[in-house]
C-alpha positions in Angstrom: -140.1 -38.5 -128.1 -138.9 -34.9 -128.3 -135.7 -33.7 -130.0 -133.3 -31.7 -127.7 -130.8 -30.9 -130.4 -129.5 -32.1 -133.7 -126.2 -31.6 -135.5 -128.0 -31.1 -138.8 -129.8 -28.1 -137.4 -126.3 -26.5 -137.1 -124.4 -27.6 -140.2 -127.5 -27.3 -142.4 -128.0 -23.6 -142.0 -125.6 -20.6 -142.0 -122.6 -22.8 -141.3 -119.0 -22.0 -142.0 -118.2 -23.7 -145.4 -114.7 -24.6 -144.5 -115.6 -26.7 -141.4 -116.5 -30.4 -141.5 -120.2 -31.2 -140.6 -119.1 -33.0 -137.4 -118.2 -29.6 -135.9 -121.9 -28.8 -135.9 -122.2 -31.5 -133.2 -119.2 -30.7 -131.0 -121.2 -28.8 -128.3 -123.9 -31.5 -128.3 -121.3 -34.3 -128.1 -119.5 -32.7 -125.1 -122.7 -32.6 -123.2 -123.6 -36.2 -124.1 -120.0 -37.2 -123.1 -120.7 -35.7 -119.6 -124.1 -37.5 -119.5 -122.5 -40.8 -120.2 -119.7 -40.3 -117.7 -122.3 -39.5 -115.0 -124.5 -42.4 -115.8 -127.4 -40.3 -116.9 -127.8 -42.0 -120.3 -131.1 -43.6 -121.2 -132.1 -47.3 -121.2 -132.2 -47.3 -125.0 -128.4 -46.9 -125.0 -127.8 -49.1 -122.0 -129.3 -51.9 -124.2 -128.2 -51.1 -127.7 -125.0 -49.0 -127.3 -123.0 -50.7 -124.5 -119.8 -50.7 -126.5 -120.2 -47.0 -127.3 -120.8 -46.1 -123.7 -117.7 -48.1 -122.6 -115.6 -46.5 -125.4 -116.7 -43.0 -124.2 -115.9 -43.8 -120.6 -112.5 -45.2 -121.5 -111.9 -42.2 -123.9 -111.5 -44.4 -127.0 -114.2 -42.2 -128.6 -115.7 -38.9 -127.5 -119.3 -37.7 -127.1 -119.4 -36.2 -130.6 -118.3 -39.6 -132.0 -121.1 -41.2 -129.9 -123.6 -38.7 -131.2 -122.8 -39.4 -134.9 -122.3 -43.2 -134.5 -125.0 -44.2 -132.0 -127.5 -41.3 -132.1 -127.8 -40.6 -135.8 -126.5 -37.1 -135.1 -129.6 -36.4 -133.0 -130.0 -35.8 -129.2 -133.5 -36.9 -128.0 -135.1 -37.0 -124.6 -135.0 -40.8 -124.8 -131.2 -40.7 -124.9 -131.4 -39.8 -121.2 -132.7 -41.4 -118.0 -135.2 -39.5 -115.9 -132.7 -37.6 -113.8 -130.6 -36.8 -116.9 -133.7 -35.5 -118.7 -134.7 -33.3 -115.8 -131.2 -31.9 -115.5 -131.0 -31.4 -119.3 -134.2 -29.5 -119.3 -132.9 -27.3 -116.5 -129.4 -26.6 -117.9 -129.3 -27.4 -121.6 -132.8 -26.4 -122.7 -133.8 -23.7 -120.2 -133.7 -20.4 -122.0 -133.5 -17.2 -120.0 -136.2 -15.6 -122.1 -138.3 -16.5 -125.1 -135.9 -15.0 -127.6 -133.2 -17.5 -126.8 -133.1 -21.0 -128.4 -130.6 -22.6 -125.9 -130.3 -22.5 -122.2 -127.4 -21.9 -119.8 -125.2 -24.7 -121.2 -124.5 -22.9 -124.5 -123.7 -19.7 -122.6 -121.2 -21.6 -120.4 -119.8 -23.4 -123.5 -119.2 -20.1 -125.2 -117.7 -18.4 -122.1 -115.4 -21.3 -121.2 -114.3 -22.4 -124.7 -115.4 -19.9 -127.3 -112.9 -17.0 -126.8 -110.8 -16.4 -129.8 -113.1 -18.0 -132.3 -115.3 -16.4 -134.9 -117.8 -19.2 -134.5 -118.6 -21.7 -131.7 -118.3 -24.4 -134.4 -114.6 -23.7 -134.6 -114.0 -24.9 -131.0 -111.8 -28.0 -131.2 -113.3 -31.3 -130.2 -110.5 -32.2 -127.7 -110.4 -33.9 -124.4 -108.8 -30.8 -122.9 -111.8 -28.7 -124.0 -114.1 -31.4 -122.8 -112.5 -31.4 -119.4 -112.9 -27.7 -119.1 -116.6 -27.7 -119.9 -117.2 -30.9 -117.9 -115.8 -29.1 -114.8 -118.4 -26.3 -115.3 -121.2 -28.8 -115.9 -120.1 -30.6 -112.7 -120.5 -27.4 -110.7 -123.9 -26.6 -112.1 -125.1 -30.2 -111.6 -124.0 -30.1 -107.9 -125.9 -26.9 -107.3 -128.9 -28.3 -109.1 -128.8 -31.5 -107.1 -128.5 -29.5 -103.9 -131.5 -27.4 -104.9 -133.5 -30.5 -105.9 -132.7 -32.2 -102.6 -133.5 -29.2 -100.4 -136.6 -29.4 -98.3 -139.0 -26.4 -98.6 -138.5 -25.7 -94.9 -134.7 -25.5 -95.3 -134.7 -22.0 -96.6 -131.1 -21.3 -95.4 -129.6 -23.9 -97.9 
């Protein structure tokens, strides 16, 4: 079991004092929200968190709420099914170089939602913001799926 991300890694360090600790998990929660909506959540949650999954899909709670209530503020590889984990390693965890901690997701999160804020932790945890980043994740996921499904002899795709 490997940790992908944890809210306490964010609110436990050099974190804006005027923000609630939950803001340290907003970016994680938005990704988890997308994972749930796309049925990439792991068996652990399919067994133990059915109500939470249903509540996210019906927008009664959001991914950050799910992270704090059902994941103990931590995002682990076991929170994902096999396809979800493979995609997460590609998009969420795949740094461009060894100096980076996060992969392409956080770059897209910042570009799409972070303008006008001093800190990414200030980005409001709203459905509007989720819909913006979810659209970006959808596009990346489609390209990733197309690449994964391409046969080696189909060099033109």
